[in-house]
Residue, then its C-alpha position, 0 to 999 in steps of 0.5 A: m789414185d787411191l790404190i797407189d796411195l793404199a799400196d804406198q801405205e802398205l809397202p813399209s809394213a809389207r817390207a817389215t814383214v818380208e824382213k822379219s820373214k828373212a830374219a826368221a828364215l836366217t834364224a831357222r837356218r842357223e838352228l838347223d845347222k846347229h842341230q845338224q852339227w849336234l846330230g853329227q857329233h852324236q852319230e859319231r859317238y853312237t857309231e863308236a859305241v856300237r863298234g865297242f859293243e860289237r868288239r865286246l860281243k865278238r870277244q865274248v863269242f871267242i871266249a865262249a868258243c875257247k871255253d867249249t874247246a877246253r871243256l870238250p876233252i874233259q867232257l869226253l873223258s868224263d863220258a868215257w869214264s862213266g861208260l867204263f864205270n857203268a859197264g864194270r858195274r853191270r858186269s859185277l851185277r851180272a856176276k852177282l846175279k849168276d852166283r845167286l842163281r847158282e846158289l838157288d839151283h844148289s839149294s833146290e837140289v837138297k836130297p830128301g831125308p832118310q824117312l822121305q826116302k823110304r816112303i818114296h821106295s815103298m811107293d815105287r814098289g806099289g804099296l803104301r804103308 
């Protein structure tokens, strides 16, 4: 009978432990439910924030594309103008170079003076004076 008496003595404390465990499980369940609600609310907020950022990003990409599209004709005109300007400048420089070469050619054609001419004639005749 000792076992039965011992079991009878232990039974109230075991029941109290079981009741405490049930209460702890119930409290844990409530805390978990609260946390899940909190998490759900924050997930909704974060989802809304992400959607807002995505909209802003799409808007920024669209604006950048519009700016690029608007700049394209200006860039093309600028490049064309620069090309024409440089081509004109090259032509002008070529013309100046040709003029200088002509001047050099003309200046090298300087005719010898009268004394030099006489010496050249005398050398052609075969004698040096």
